[in-house]
C-alpha positions in Angstrom: 12.7 20.3 -38.5 11.9 23.8 -37.9 9.4 25.2 -34.4 7.4 28.1 -35.0 7.3 29.3 -31.1 4.3 31.5 -30.8 2.5 33.4 -28.1 -1.2 32.4 -27.6 -3.3 36.0 -28.2 -6.0 34.7 -25.3 -4.6 35.5 -21.1 -3.9 32.2 -19.7 -6.7 30.7 -18.0 -4.6 29.6 -14.8 -4.1 32.9 -12.4 -0.5 32.1 -12.0 0.4 32.4 -15.7 -1.6 35.6 -15.8 0.7 38.6 -15.5 -1.6 41.3 -15.7 -4.1 39.4 -13.6 -1.7 39.0 -10.7 -0.5 42.5 -11.3 -4.0 43.7 -11.0 -4.7 41.6 -7.9 -1.8 42.8 -6.1 -2.4 46.5 -6.3 -5.9 45.6 -5.2 -4.6 44.2 -1.9 -2.1 47.1 -1.6 -5.2 49.9 -2.7 -6.7 48.1 1.0 -4.2 47.9 3.3 -2.2 51.0 2.6 -4.4 53.7 1.4 -3.5 55.9 3.7 -0.4 56.3 2.7 0.0 55.2 -0.5 -1.6 56.8 -3.4 0.9 57.1 -6.2 0.3 53.6 -8.2 2.1 54.1 -11.3 4.8 52.7 -12.6 7.6 54.8 -11.7 6.8 54.4 -8.3 9.5 51.3 -6.6 6.7 49.8 -4.8 4.7 49.5 -7.9 7.6 48.3 -9.5 9.0 45.3 -6.9 5.1 44.3 -7.2 5.6 43.7 -11.1 8.8 41.7 -10.8 7.4 39.3 -8.3 4.2 38.8 -10.2 6.8 38.1 -13.0 8.5 36.0 -10.9 5.9 34.2 -9.3 4.2 33.1 -13.3 7.8 31.5 -13.8 6.6 29.1 -10.5 3.4 29.0 -11.7 4.6 28.1 -15.1 7.1 24.9 -13.3 4.2 23.8 -11.1 2.3 23.6 -14.1 4.6 20.5 -15.1 3.4 17.1 -15.9 3.6 15.1 -12.7 5.9 12.6 -14.4 8.6 15.6 -14.8 8.2 16.4 -11.7 9.1 13.0 -9.9 12.2 12.6 -12.6 13.4 15.5 -10.3 14.8 12.2 -8.0 15.9 10.1 -10.7 19.0 9.8 -9.4 17.7 8.9 -5.8 19.0 5.3 -4.9 15.1 5.0 -3.6 13.2 6.6 -5.8 9.5 8.3 -5.0 8.9 6.3 -8.2 9.4 3.0 -6.2 5.9 3.6 -4.2 4.1 3.7 -7.9 1.8 0.6 -8.5 1.5 -0.5 -12.0 -1.5 -1.8 -13.4 -0.3 -5.3 -13.4 0.8 -5.1 -9.5 -2.1 -3.3 -8.0 -5.1 -4.2 -10.1 -5.5 -7.9 -10.5 -6.8 -10.5 -7.6 -6.9 -13.6 -6.7 -9.1 -15.9 -8.1 -12.8 -16.0 -6.5 -15.2 -17.0 -9.2 -15.3 -20.3 -11.4 -14.4 -18.3 -14.2 -11.2 -16.9 -12.2 -10.0 -20.4 -11.6 -10.8 -21.1 -15.3 -8.6 -19.0 -16.5 -5.5 -20.0 -13.6 -5.7 -23.0 -15.0 -6.0 -22.7 -18.7 -2.8 -20.5 -18.4 -0.4 -24.0 -17.0 1.0 -25.5 -20.0 -1.3 -28.5 -21.4 -4.4 -27.5 -20.0 -7.0 -27.0 -22.9 -9.9 -25.7 -20.8 -10.9 -26.4 -17.3 -14.2 -26.3 -15.1 -15.1 -25.5 -11.5 -18.1 -28.2 -10.3 -19.6 -28.2 -6.6 -18.8 -31.1 -5.2 -22.0 -32.8 -3.0 -21.6 -33.6 0.0 -23.8 -33.9 3.0 -24.2 -35.6 6.5 -26.7 -36.0 8.5 -27.7 -34.4 12.2 -29.3 -36.0 15.2 -30.4 -32.9 16.5 -31.6 -35.3 19.6 -28.5 -36.7 20.6 -26.1 -33.4 19.0 -24.1 -35.2 16.6 -23.9 -35.3 13.2 -23.8 -38.6 11.4 -21.9 -40.2 7.9 -25.6 -41.6 6.9 -29.2 -41.6 7.6 -30.2 -43.7 10.1 -33.8 -43.8 9.4 -34.2 -42.4 12.8 -36.7 -39.5 14.0 -34.7 -36.3 14.8 -32.7 -36.7 11.5 -31.5 -33.6 9.4 -29.7 -33.8 6.3 -26.8 -30.9 6.2 -25.5 -30.4 3.2 -22.0 -29.4 3.3 -20.9 -25.9 1.0 -17.3 -24.8 -0.4 -16.5 -28.1 -2.0 -15.8 -28.3 -5.4 -14.1 -30.7 -8.4 -12.0 -29.5 -11.2 -12.8 -31.2 -14.8 -9.9 -30.8 -17.4 -9.1 -31.2 -20.7 -5.5 -31.4 -22.1 -4.5 -30.1 -24.7 -4.3 -32.1 -28.2 -0.6 -33.0 -28.2 -0.7 -34.1 -24.4 0.7 -38.0 -24.0 -1.2 -39.6 -21.7 2.4 -40.9 -19.6 2.2 -36.9 -19.2 -1.2 -36.3 -17.4 0.1 -37.0 -14.5 2.9 -34.3 -14.3 0.2 -31.8 -15.3 -2.4 -33.1 -12.6 -0.1 -32.7 -10.4 0.6 -28.7 -11.7 -3.0 -28.2 -11.5 -3.5 -29.2 -7.8 -0.5 -27.2 -6.9 -2.3 -23.8 -8.7 -5.2 -25.0 -6.9 -3.8 -24.8 -3.2 -1.8 -22.1 -3.9 -5.1 -19.6 -4.8 -7.8 -21.6 -2.6 -10.0 -19.2 -1.0 -11.3 -18.9 2.7 -13.6 -21.6 3.9 -13.3 -23.2 0.4 -11.6 -26.7 -0.7 -11.1 -28.9 -3.6 -11.8 -32.1 -3.4 -10.7 -33.8 -7.2 -9.3 -32.9 -10.4 -9.8 -35.2 -13.2 -9.6 -35.1 -17.0 -13.1 -34.6 -18.7 -14.8 -37.6 -19.9 -15.3 -37.5 -24.0 -18.0 -38.6 -26.0 -17.3 -39.2 -30.2 -18.9 -38.2 -32.9 -18.5 -38.6 -36.4 -19.3 -36.6 -39.3 -20.1 -37.4 -42.3 -20.7 -35.2 -45.6 -20.5 -33.9 -49.0 -18.6 -30.6 -49.9 -18.4 -28.3 -53.2 -15.2 -26.8 -53.3 -13.8 -24.0 -55.7 -11.6 -25.4 -58.9 -8.6 -22.9 -57.1 -9.1 -24.0 -53.4 -6.6 -26.5 -51.9 -8.1 -29.9 -51.2 -6.3 -30.9 -47.9 -6.0 -27.5 -46.6 -9.7 -27.3 -46.3 -10.2 -30.6 -45.3 -7.9 -29.6 -42.4 -9.3 -26.6 -41.7 -12.8 -28.0 -41.6 -12.3 -30.8 -39.2 -9.8 -27.9 -37.0 -12.9 -25.4 -36.8 -15.5 -28.4 -36.0 -13.3 -29.5 -33.4 -13.2 -26.1 -32.0 -17.0 -26.0 -32.2 -17.7 -29.3 -30.4 -15.1 -28.0 -27.8 -14.8 -24.3 -28.1 -11.4 -23.0 -27.2 -10.1 -19.6 -24.9 -8.1 -17.5 -26.7 -5.7 -15.4 -25.1 -4.8 -11.6 -25.9 -1.7 -9.6 -25.7 -2.7 -6.3 -24.1 -2.4 -4.7 -27.2 -5.1 -6.9 -27.8 -7.5 -6.7 -25.3 -7.1 -3.0 -25.5 -8.6 -3.2 -29.1 -11.3 -5.3 -28.4 -15.0 -3.9 -27.6 -16.3 -3.8 -24.5 -19.6 -5.7 -23.6 -21.5 -2.0 -23.9 -20.0 -1.6 -27.5 -16.9 1.1 -26.2 -13.8 0.6 -25.4 -12.6 -1.1 -22.4 -11.4 0.5 -19.5 -7.8 -0.7 -17.8 -9.7 -1.9 -14.7 -11.6 -3.9 -16.5 -9.1 -5.7 -18.3 -7.0 -6.1 -15.1 -9.5 -7.3 -13.4 -9.0 -11.0 -12.1 -6.1 -13.1 -11.2 -2.7 -12.7 -12.2 -2.1 -14.8 -15.8 1.3 -16.0 -17.4 0.6 -15.9 -20.8 -2.0 -12.7 -21.3 -5.5 -11.9 -20.9 -8.5 -13.9 -21.1 -12.2 -12.5 -21.9 -14.7 -13.5 -19.5 -17.2 -13.4 -22.6 -15.3 -15.3 -24.4 -14.5 -18.4 -21.4 -18.6 -18.2 -20.5 -18.7 -19.3 -23.5 -15.9 -22.1 -23.6 -18.5 -24.2 -21.6 -19.4 -28.1 -22.3 -21.5 -27.8 -25.3 -25.1 -29.4 -24.1 -26.1 -29.9 -28.3 -24.7 -29.6 -31.3 -26.8 -28.1 -34.2 -26.2 -29.2 -38.0 -27.4 -25.2 -39.3 -24.0 -23.9 -37.3 -21.6 -26.5 -38.2 -23.0 -25.9 -41.8 -22.8 -22.1 -41.6 -19.1 -22.9 -40.3 -17.9 -24.6 -43.1 -19.4 -22.1 -46.0 -17.1 -19.7 -44.1 -14.0 -21.5 -45.0 -12.3 -19.5 -48.1 -12.8 -22.2 -50.9 -16.3 -23.7 -50.2 -18.4 -23.7 -52.7 -21.4 -25.5 -51.3 -22.7 -28.2 -48.6 -24.2 -30.9 -50.4 -24.9 -32.7 -47.5 -23.7 -33.1 -43.7 -24.5 -35.2 -40.6 -23.2 -35.8 -37.4 -24.2 -38.0 -35.1 -22.3 -40.4 -31.5 -20.1 -43.1 -32.8 -20.5 -46.1 -31.9 -18.5 -47.9 -29.1 -17.5 -50.4 -32.1 -15.7 -48.4 -34.8 -16.7 -51.0 -37.2 -20.6 -50.2 -36.8 -22.5 -47.1 -38.3 -23.2 -44.0 -36.2 -25.8 -43.9 -34.1 -29.1 -42.4 -34.8 -30.6 -39.7 -33.8 -34.1 -38.6 -33.5 -33.3 -34.9 -35.3 -30.0 -34.8 -37.0 -30.4 -31.1 -36.6 -30.1 -31.1 -33.1 -28.1 -33.9 -31.1 -27.4 -33.9 -27.7 -24.5 -34.1 -25.8 -24.4 -36.1 -22.4 -24.2 -34.4 -19.5 -20.7 -33.9 -18.0 -19.1 -35.0 -21.7 -16.9 -32.5 -24.2 -17.6 -33.8 -27.2 -15.2 -34.6 -30.1 -14.7 -36.2 -33.7 -13.0 -39.3 -33.9 -11.0 -40.6 -36.4 -13.6 -42.0 -39.0 -15.1 -38.4 -39.4 -15.8 -39.4 -43.8 -15.5 -36.0 -45.9 -15.9 -36.1 -49.6 -15.2 -33.0 -51.9 -16.0 -32.5 -55.5 -14.6 -30.0 -57.9 -16.8 -29.0 -60.9 -18.8 -32.1 -60.1 -15.4 -34.4 -60.1 -14.8 -35.9 -56.7 -11.0 -35.1 -55.1 -9.5 -37.1 -52.8 -6.7 -34.6 -50.2 -3.6 -36.3 -49.4 -3.7 -37.7 -46.0 -0.7 -36.8 -45.0 -0.8 -33.2 -46.4 -4.4 -33.0 -44.3 -2.3 -33.9 -40.5 0.3 -32.2 -41.6 -2.0 -29.1 -41.8 -4.0 -30.0 -39.0 -1.0 -30.5 -36.5 0.4 -26.7 -38.0 -3.2 -25.0 -36.8 -3.2 -26.9 -33.2 0.4 -26.3 -32.9 -0.3 -22.3 -33.9 -3.0 -22.2 -31.7 -1.7 -24.1 -29.2 1.4 -21.8 -28.6 -0.2 -18.4 -28.7 -2.0 -19.9 -25.2 1.3 -21.0 -23.5 3.6 -18.3 -24.6 4.5 -16.2 -21.4 3.9 -12.6 -22.4 5.0 -9.5 -20.0 1.9 -7.3 -19.8 2.1 -4.2 -18.0 1.8 -0.3 -18.5 4.9 0.8 -17.4 5.9 4.3 -15.1 5.9 7.2 -17.0 9.6 8.8 -17.5 9.2 12.3 -17.2 12.3 14.4 -18.1 14.3 16.2 -15.5 13.1 20.4 -15.8 15.6 21.6 -12.7 12.6 22.8 -10.9 14.4 23.8 -7.7 16.9 26.0 -10.2 16.0 29.6 -8.7 17.7 33.2 -9.7 16.9 36.1 -7.8 14.6 38.2 -8.9 16.3 41.2 -7.5 19.0 41.0 -10.8 15.7 42.3 -12.8 15.6 45.4 -11.1 16.7 48.5 -12.9 20.5 49.0 -12.8 19.5 52.6 -10.6 18.5 50.2 -7.7 22.4 48.7 -7.6 20.8 45.5 -7.0 21.7 43.7 -9.9 25.4 42.1 -10.5 26.9 46.0 -11.5 25.9 47.2 -7.8 25.8 50.7 -7.0 28.3 53.5 -9.0 31.8 53.8 -7.4 30.8 56.9 -5.4 27.9 55.6 -3.9 27.8 57.1 0.1 27.5 54.4 2.7 24.2 56.0 3.2 23.3 54.7 -0.3 25.6 51.0 0.3 22.9 50.7 3.8 19.8 51.4 2.1 20.5 49.1 -1.3 21.6 46.6 1.2 18.7 46.6 3.9 16.4 46.8 0.1 18.1 43.2 -0.5 17.1 42.0 2.9 13.5 43.0 2.5 13.6 41.7 -0.8 15.3 38.1 0.7 12.3 37.6 2.2 10.2 37.0 -0.9 13.1 35.5 -3.1 13.4 32.8 -0.3 9.6 32.2 -0.3 9.8 31.6 -4.3 12.9 29.8 -3.8 11.9 26.9 -1.2 8.3 26.7 -3.3 10.4 25.3 -6.4 12.1 23.1 -3.7 9.2 21.9 -2.9 8.2 21.2 -6.3 11.5 19.1 -6.9 11.3 16.9 -3.6 7.4 16.5 -4.9 8.1 12.6 -4.7 9.7 12.7 -1.1 6.7 14.3 0.2 4.3 11.2 -0.8 6.6 8.6 -0.4 6.2 5.8 1.3 9.8 5.0 3.1 9.2 5.4 6.8 12.8 6.7 6.9 11.7 10.2 5.3 9.6 12.2 7.9 10.7 15.6 6.6 7.9 17.3 4.5 9.2 21.0 4.3 12.9 21.4 1.9 14.5 24.7 2.0 17.7 26.3 -0.2 19.9 29.2 -0.3 19.3 32.1 -2.0 22.8 33.2 -3.4 21.9 34.6 -7.1 22.5 37.9 -6.1 25.4 40.5 -5.2 26.4 40.2 -1.8 24.4 37.7 -0.8 26.5 36.7 1.9 26.3 39.9 4.0 22.6 38.8 4.6 23.0 34.8 5.3 26.8 34.6 5.9 28.6 32.6 4.2 28.2 28.8 4.3 24.4 28.3 2.4 24.2 24.9 3.9 24.8 26.3 7.6 22.1 28.6 6.4 19.4 26.0 5.4 19.6 23.7 8.2 18.9 26.7 9.9 15.6 26.8 8.2 15.0 23.8 8.7 15.4 23.5 12.5 13.2 26.8 12.5 10.5 25.9 10.2 10.1 22.5 11.0 11.0 20.3 14.3 9.9 16.9 15.1 6.4 17.2 16.1 5.6 19.6 12.9 7.3 17.0 10.4 5.5 13.4 12.2 2.2 15.5 12.2 2.8 16.7 8.4 3.8 13.7 7.5 0.5 11.5 8.9 -1.4 13.7 6.7 0.7 12.7 3.7 0.7 8.8 4.5 -3.5 9.0 5.6 -4.0 10.9 1.8 -2.5 8.4 0.5 -4.0 5.2 2.4 -7.3 7.4 1.3 -6.9 6.9 -2.3 -7.0 3.1 -1.8 -10.5 3.5 0.3 -8.9 2.7 3.2 -8.6 4.4 6.8 -6.3 4.4 10.3 -8.3 7.3 12.3 -10.0 4.3 14.3 -6.5 2.8 15.0 -3.9 5.9 15.4 -7.2 6.9 18.0 -6.8 4.2 20.1 -2.9 3.2 19.9 -2.5 7.1 21.3 -5.4 6.9 23.9 -4.8 3.3 25.2 -1.3 3.1 24.9 0.1 7.0 24.4 1.4 6.0 20.8 3.5 9.0 19.3 3.6 10.1 15.5 6.5 8.2 14.7 5.4 4.9 15.1 2.1 5.3 13.4 3.7 6.7 10.8 5.8 3.6 10.4 2.6 1.2 10.9 0.9 3.6 7.8 3.9 3.3 5.9 4.3 -0.6 6.0 0.4 -1.0 5.1 1.4 1.3 1.9 4.2 -0.7 1.1 2.3 -3.9 1.2 -0.9 -3.2 0.2 -0.9 -4.6 -2.9 -0.4 -7.6 -1.5 -2.8 -7.1 1.3 -5.5 -6.1 -1.1 -5.3 -8.5 -3.5 -4.5 -11.5 -0.9 -7.6 -10.7 1.6 -9.9 -13.7 0.9 -7.1 -16.1 0.5 -6.7 -18.7 2.9 -3.3 -20.6 3.2 -1.7 -23.4 1.3 -2.4 -26.3 3.9 -0.4 -28.8 0.8 2.8 -27.7 1.3 5.2 -29.9 3.4 8.4 -28.6 4.3 9.1 -27.6 7.8 9.3 -24.0 6.7 5.6 -24.0 5.1 4.1 -25.8 8.5 6.0 -24.0 11.6 7.8 -20.4 12.2 6.2 -19.5 8.4 4.6 -16.9 6.8 2.6 -19.9 5.2 -1.0 -18.4 6.9 -3.4 -16.9 4.8 -4.0 -13.2 3.0 -6.6 -11.9 6.0 -4.3 -12.8 8.8 -1.7 -10.5 7.2 -4.4 -8.0 6.3 -5.5 -8.1 9.9 -1.6 -7.8 11.1 -1.0 -4.9 9.3 -3.9 -3.2 10.4 -4.3 -4.0 13.6 -0.1 -3.4 13.9 0.9 -6.4 14.7 4.7 -6.8 13.4 4.7 -10.6 12.9 2.2 -13.1 11.5 3.8 -15.6 10.9 2.1 -18.8 12.3 4.2 -20.0 15.7 4.3 -20.3 19.6 2.0 -17.8 21.2 2.2 -19.3 24.7 5.2 -18.9 25.2 8.0 -16.6 24.1 11.8 -18.0 23.7 14.1 -15.1 25.4 17.0 -17.5 25.8 18.3 -17.7 22.5 18.6 -14.4 21.3 19.1 -12.9 24.7 22.7 -12.9 26.9 22.4 -13.5 31.1 26.2 -12.8 32.2 27.2 -14.5 34.9 29.6 -11.7 37.8 32.0 -13.4 40.3 29.4 -12.8 42.9 27.4 -15.5 41.0 24.6 -12.6 40.4 23.1 -12.7 36.9 21.9 -9.7 35.0 20.3 -9.9 31.3 21.1 -8.1 28.2 18.6 -8.2 24.9 20.6 -8.7 21.5 19.5 -8.0 17.9 19.1 -11.5 16.5 21.1 -10.3 13.0 23.7 -7.9 14.3 24.1 -9.1 17.9 23.9 -5.7 18.7 22.9 -5.2 22.5 19.3 -3.4 22.4 18.6 -3.1 26.5 20.9 -3.9 29.6 19.1 -4.8 33.0 20.1 -2.6 35.5 20.2 -4.4 38.2 22.3 -8.2 39.2 20.2 -10.7 40.4 20.4 -13.7 42.8 19.5 -16.4 41.0 19.1 -17.4 37.0 15.5 -17.2 37.2 15.0 -14.0 38.8 17.2 -12.5 35.9 14.6 -13.9 33.3 11.8 -12.8 34.8 13.2 -9.4 35.2 14.0 -9.4 31.2 10.1 -10.1 30.1 8.8 -7.4 32.4 11.2 -5.1 30.8 11.4 -6.2 27.2 7.3 -6.3 27.7 7.6 -2.7 29.3 9.6 -1.6 26.5 6.9 -2.6 23.7 4.6 0.4 25.0 6.1 3.7 24.3 5.0 5.3 26.8 7.6 3.3 28.7 10.1 5.1 27.3 12.1 7.8 29.5 14.8 10.7 27.1 17.2 12.0 29.3 19.8 14.3 28.7 23.4 14.2 29.6 25.4 17.3 30.5 26.8 18.0 27.6 24.0 17.5 25.5 23.6 14.1 24.3 20.6 12.3 24.7 19.8 8.6 25.5 16.7 6.4 27.3 15.7 4.3 29.6 12.5 1.8 30.0 10.3 2.1 33.5 7.5 0.6 35.0 4.5 2.0 35.8 6.0 3.6 38.9 8.5 5.0 37.1 11.5 2.9 38.5 14.1 2.3 35.8 14.2 -1.3 34.7 16.6 -1.2 31.9 18.8 1.0 29.7 20.3 1.4 26.4 23.8 2.4 27.2 24.0 4.0 23.6 24.4 7.9 23.6 23.3 10.0 20.3 24.0 13.2 19.4 20.9 14.7 18.3 17.0 14.2 19.8 16.3 13.1 16.3 18.8 9.7 16.4 17.8 9.1 19.7 13.8 8.6 18.5 14.7 7.2 15.9 16.2 4.7 17.9 13.3 3.9 20.6 11.2 3.6 17.1 13.2 1.2 15.7 13.6 -0.8 19.3 9.8 -0.4 19.4 9.4 -2.2 16.1 12.1 -4.6 16.5 10.3 -6.0 20.1 7.4 -5.6 19.0 8.3 -8.4 15.9 10.0 -10.7 17.9 8.7 -10.5 21.7 5.5 -9.2 21.4 3.4 -12.4 21.8 0.9 -11.4 19.6 -0.5 -13.0 17.0 -3.2 -15.0 15.8 -4.6 -18.1 14.5 -7.3 -18.8 11.8 -8.2 -22.0 11.6 -11.1 -22.5 8.8 -13.7 -25.3 10.1 -14.3 -26.8 6.6 -10.8 -28.0 6.3 -11.5 -30.2 9.5 -14.4 -32.3 7.6 -14.0 -35.4 7.9 -12.2 -37.6 5.6 -12.8 -41.1 6.8 -15.2 -43.1 9.2 -13.3 -42.5 12.1 -12.6 -39.3 11.8 -14.0 -37.3 14.6 -17.4 -34.8 13.6 -17.1 -31.3 14.5 -19.7 -30.7 17.8 -23.1 -29.1 17.3 -25.8 -27.8 19.4 -29.3 -29.6 20.3 -32.3 -28.2 18.1 -35.7 -29.3 16.9 -36.1 -30.6 14.1 -37.7 -27.8 12.6 -34.6 -25.9 13.7 -32.2 -23.9 11.0 -30.4 -25.9 8.8 -27.0 -23.7 9.4 -27.3 -24.2 12.6 -26.8 -27.9 12.2 -23.7 -27.1 9.6 -21.0 -26.5 11.7 -18.3 -26.5 8.2 -19.7 -24.2 5.7 -18.8 -20.8 6.0 -16.9 -20.9 9.2 -13.5 -20.1 11.1 -11.9 -19.8 14.3 -9.5 -17.0 14.9 -7.7 -17.7 18.4 -5.6 -14.4 19.9 -3.7 -14.8 22.8 -5.2 -13.0 25.7 -2.1 -12.3 27.2 -0.1 -10.3 23.9 1.3 -7.3 24.5 -1.7 -5.0 23.8 -4.1 -7.6 23.8 -5.3 -7.0 27.7 -6.8 -3.5 26.7 -10.1 -4.1 26.3 -10.8 -0.8 24.2 -7.5 -2.2 21.7 -9.6 -5.8 22.1 -13.0 -4.4 20.9 -11.1 -2.5 18.4 -9.7 -5.7 17.0 -12.8 -7.6 17.0 -14.6 -4.5 14.9 -11.9 -4.8 12.4 -11.9 -8.7 11.9 -15.8 -9.0 11.5 -15.3 -6.1 9.3 -12.8 -7.5 7.1 -13.8 -10.9 7.1 -15.4 -12.1 3.7 -19.1 -11.1 4.0 -20.5 -14.6 3.9 -18.4 -16.1 6.3 -18.9 -16.5 10.1 -16.2 -16.0 12.6 -15.5 -17.3 16.0 -13.2 -14.8 17.5 -12.2 -16.0 21.0 -9.3 -14.3 23.4 -7.6 -17.5 25.3 -5.3 -17.5 28.1 -1.6 -19.2 28.4 -2.9 -22.5 29.2 -5.3 -22.7 26.7 -2.6 -21.2 24.5 -0.8 -23.9 25.1 -2.8 -26.5 25.0 -4.2 -25.4 21.9 -0.7 -24.6 19.4 0.6 -28.2 20.2 -2.9 -29.6 19.0 -2.8 -27.2 16.2 0.6 -27.8 14.9 -0.2 -31.9 15.3 -3.2 -31.3 12.8 -1.1 -29.2 10.1 1.7 -32.0 10.1 -1.8 -34.4 9.2 -3.0 -32.6 6.6 -0.2 -31.7 4.4 0.5 -35.6 4.5 3.4 -35.4 6.7 2.6 -37.1 9.7 -0.4 -40.0 10.0 0.1 -41.9 13.0 -2.5 -41.5 15.9 -4.9 -39.4 13.2 -7.6 -40.0 15.0 -7.0 -39.0 18.4 -4.8 -36.5 17.0 -8.3 -35.0 15.5 -10.0 -36.1 18.7 -7.4 -34.0 21.1 -7.1 -30.9 18.2 -10.9 -30.3 18.3 -11.2 -30.5 21.8 -9.1 -27.9 22.4 -10.3 -25.6 19.7 -13.8 -25.5 20.4 -13.3 -26.1 24.1 -11.5 -22.3 24.3 -13.0 -20.0 26.0 -12.9 -16.0 26.2 -10.5 -14.6 29.2 -10.9 -11.5 30.3 -8.5 -9.2 32.6 -9.1 -8.2 36.3 -11.7 -4.9 37.4 -12.3 -3.3 40.7 -15.6 -2.0 42.2 -15.5 1.5 43.5 -17.7 3.2 45.6 -20.0 5.6 44.0 -17.6 8.5 45.3 -14.8 7.4 43.9 -15.4 10.1 41.2 -15.8 9.4 37.0 -12.2 8.7 36.3 -12.4 5.7 37.6 -12.6 2.6 34.8 -16.0 1.3 34.7 -16.8 -2.6 35.6 -18.9 -3.7 32.5 -20.4 -7.1 33.1 -19.4 -9.6 29.5 -15.9 -7.9 29.7 -14.3 -8.2 32.7 -13.8 -10.4 35.9 -13.8 -9.2 39.3 -10.7 -8.6 41.0 -9.7 -6.9 44.0 -11.8 -3.7 45.3 -10.1 -0.3 45.2 -11.9 1.1 48.1 -14.5 -0.8 50.2 -17.9 -0.3 48.8 -20.1 0.6 51.2 -23.5 -1.2 51.8 
């Protein structure tokens, strides 16, 4: 097929594509700047010629800049870590964890064997003795007793598919339980999962059929549709079907609305249909008649009756007061029993369908409906694949000058004088300035994906290329174009400027998710002198994990898992903990020991011939020596203590002292607050960039493995007593008229325990910032109690916490009451601790830290305070 290319009659609306507009703008600029020395603006003027060619080159640049983003990103398709890896597809970024009852129903219906599911609140009440300040299982009928209903508990009712055998139901119930535990919300729990009770109904009627109707098919269709009316099913849709469905307002559905809800395996479930698929409370006979009349082959309904089936199949149906409106028992699923009787007529003559054919047709209809709901479907929008446009392919606009200038490939005529050659080369040098700007702009277009990459190793934000497409370019930039590009890299963008721009790009990406890192960056810079490189690493980590951090922000841990790796030294923690760790820069959010770090396992202490000791810190995976001691110690304990101090200091950027050798190599030491060297890295780096990369890697490694930073998130609802001998949580004394919420220590409450001795946690500015983040990120209906505790309290708490975790998952049961009591006592006796502060005299100056009551404890005085 021939393509007919035309030139548009209208001028381009984009200024960069309007050659005449650019020329006019350029001339106006020249007239404004040089009107006293330049008055000839005709086409024969060399300046006007250069301006016109420059405008022509700019239109080419504007044309390439208008390419679709997919085409611009395709430039990096050959990259082993392409920029498109940071583009989150709809399936990855839009779904959320189950939050509403409809969300949980979707999750369960998505499982094989589950036809429908319903969530019901599980009532639980304790009784508070407001005089004795304690909770009781039952009401003792004494003064000061208040009932305390517990919220956040649910039971699940399941409707199994028709083909499920009784022997298969326990396995399905286990699968349902596993999915519920893996998707449990914070401060909520599921206490039971049962099959819904059934109330059978008997349908009787006489129906006229058309002469050519297939009686067996009509019979099966009636039974199938009436069953679906009595127990409304849930339909699964693929992506195309969901896009075709109208929204509630009648228009097209947005992609955000389609992917709203939990991620399913078998397509989408419409919220409106799911909401209508509740347990039926009444049966309208008129609805059944209309339903049957819509079936192909049905001519008329002579008579139709539906009534509850008797417990004895031989007895007649239970009579109802109103045959047109038949009630269904609360909490039960209506279902046709096996003695339903339908009589069919054709031309006033009764016809009897073959029972085997009716059963076969009914089984076929049920199987087709079941298969659609249980067939996995990979639904998503693919990342658009653009085509590479070779954006960086640049040809110098000098080649388009008239031949008289001697700039093109032919050069000057053979008889040109040396002065003429020098003039031509001088003009080339002048025009190279503009050439380089245009060529670098196109290089920026080619590297667009790198600018918005979330790879922490990519910090460069300016890109260059050597312009080698004109004659005699070697005389201007040298024979080695690569060396010229490296020179431009070093001149245009040093480490500080590229990290500053890199952080601004990352801030833009973070802002597109309605997040902000500004407060964190301010606190880290002011309190710990954290540099741009470390901040860029924090931001990159947040963006890389953002789909999970966003989707799981309300997800609780799965306490039902029983493997050792799921209980301790485990990442089986709540989504809120993972999100808080990312927002606070906590490298390791796993559940582990916080009171004491294990240095001996991954740190080596060597013995010298004089029985002296020194330490080394090795990488856990590679074995590479990361830090070495600078002093020999007389005892092993002294060496170990020095190692702890060195590792703690090395987790703060201010402790790194960079040095340069006489031959131009770089290295660094770790210094204490007085400036004394306490550890060193026995490695030299050829460039300053390599030096800072090694420092960033060491910071990240030590903060991840030795910082002591972490947290325990404990949901009060999980501490409720399951047995009569289980202890209650403590409550405060309150008058009889006191608020019920004050007497309920379980509903919508949690504890967040943090080590006050953590690497950054002894800084009160950072601690206040952390508390603000925790309160802001905790779901609004949940009340967190935040507690910073010392090493001694943490040692007691983490032991009892670990014991409770093994009890909760069912791994252990010995000493249950004693373990629960010890954990509750340790949890509720934990008190905030603060670092020591000093008192200074009134004339000490404003630069001294203030002593604020409630945020510090009194230490030694900085100078004598006058009376």
